[in-house]
Residue, then its C-alpha position, 0 to 999 in steps of 0.5 A: m382200593k376199598s373206602v375205610r369210610t361209612v355211612v351210618s344208616e339212622n332213620f332215613f333208609r328205614r323211611f324210604k326203604e321202598i325206594f331203596a329196597p330194590h338195589l340193595a343185595p345188587l350192591g352187596i348191602d345188607l338188608s338190615v339197613l332197612e331195620r336197625a339205625d346202627v347199620e353202617i354202609p361203606g361210603e363207595q357203596y352208599l354212593a352207588l345205592w344213590e346212583a342206582a336210586g337214580l336210573a329209575n328216578p333221576n331226582v331222587g337226591l332232590e326229592l328225598g333231600i327237601q323231604t328229610e326230618a331231624d330224625d333222619f340223620g340221629a343224634l346229629g340231626h337233633a342237635i342241629h335242631c336244639a342249636p341255639n341260633i342258625e349259626k350253631a346249626l352250620r357249625t355243628l353240621q360241619q364239626f359232626i358230619i362224620v358222626f353220621a357219614q365219614e365220606s363226607t364233608f361240609n365246609l360254612q364260609l361266611d363274608s359280610r353279604q353271603l354265607c356259603i355251605e359247601y358239601q363233598a363226598l371223600a371219594p376221588v375215584f367214584i366219578q358218579r354222584r349227583q344223587d348224593a350231591e343233590f340229596a345233601i345241598a336239598a336236605v341242607l335247604r330243607q333242614l334250615n327251613l325246618i330249623a328257622n320254621c320259614a322258607t329261607k331263600p338261596t341266592r346260587i347253587d352250585f354243582e360238581h356234576s354236569r347239567p342233566d337233562d331237565t332242571s325243572a325240579h332244581k328250579q321248583i325246590f331251589q327258585c334261584p340260579v342252579h350253576f353245573n360242572q362247579p369245582t364243588n357243591r354249594i349252597y349260598l344264601p344272604i348272610d341275614t339267614l343267621k339272625l332268623p330265629v330258630a323254630r326248637g333251639n333248646e341250649r340245655l338239651y343241646r349241650a347234653l347231646e354234645p359230648y355224645l356227638e363228640r365222643e362219636r366224632q372221635a370213634r368214628t375219625v379214621s386212625d390214620e387220614l394220610l393214605p386217603q389224603i394222599t390218594r385225594i391228592i393224586a387223584s385231583e392232580m391226575s389230569s394234569g399228570a401223576p404228582s411227584l412224591d415232592e408234590v405231595c409232600e407240600h401239599l401235606n406239608l410233610s418233609r420227604r422222609t417223613l413221607q417216605r417213612r409213613l408210607k413204608d411203615q403201611g408197606i406202601e409203595f409210592s409209585s404203586l399207589i399212583e398205578e393203583v389210583r390211575r387204574e381205579l380212575a380209568l376203570a371209573y371213567m370206562k364204566d360210568s362215562d361217555y369220555s372217548m378214549t383220548e379223554i380218559s387216557l388224558l384224565v388219568g395222565y397219559s399224553e399218548s393214548a398208545s400208553f394208556t392202552r398198554a397199561f389198560r391192557r396190564w390191569t385188565g387184560q383188555s384193550p380199552q375198546q374191548y373193556r367198554s365193549s364187553r360191559l355193553i353186551p347184556 
């Protein structure tokens, strides 16, 4: 189940080529990503690249995020800095993030006291994504500081991954409470942040960039979003048992007949899709987590370990124990 979503290299990888270069070939990423701004990296390879860099430096996402410049994100970065006010800059990020990364979403939420910027990677079967999340949240803080030409002060940071052994870098960069094992990744700021003046606002240049971003957004919009949506629903509900077709229909606000027809048009059986998501999740947990076999069996929707073991043998020709042991052999 390969992702069709990509991340554009822009200037970011050229700036930090020494950090990423050693990991490109093992992950099957073309070395041209270090030289050209238009190279597209499959979303799952992008996440894997961050995790590979994180093995050498567990704080690489934070450290690079807080060093980002507008040019690292191409036209999107320049548009954010040209926006006439902070809210427009954040709305631009929310609307046009797909131009830089199809596998990412930013959402802006406001109330009378605070604003919340929420980030998540749309890769439900890629469970290790700490570095990408920490990079994204640190980069948002850095860009806000640059746009306002002052230190914006978050009131809370949430991350969906587990607490690292050492959180000193988090405390130094964010200087506010940081929470882990949260539903998603968020940065909270006082609502008055929206009133900060922008340092380089240029509405004329913003209006010139906006049509280009809109054309790129339309070009990079995945033509059929249905399958990724279904995959995310299945993956998110799997620990409670595989969702039924009717439950997926309810999530999507589609009739059963419509969903069945659209799946049939793509040659997809719903039961086969459930099985494929189960398999991909199980393999991801086996490779990238310390969960026990019993815990993994529950996370992929099996109430009995014996049923999980039979399914795993069908998928891989090995028992879960044999599979995990084989991956530990140098």
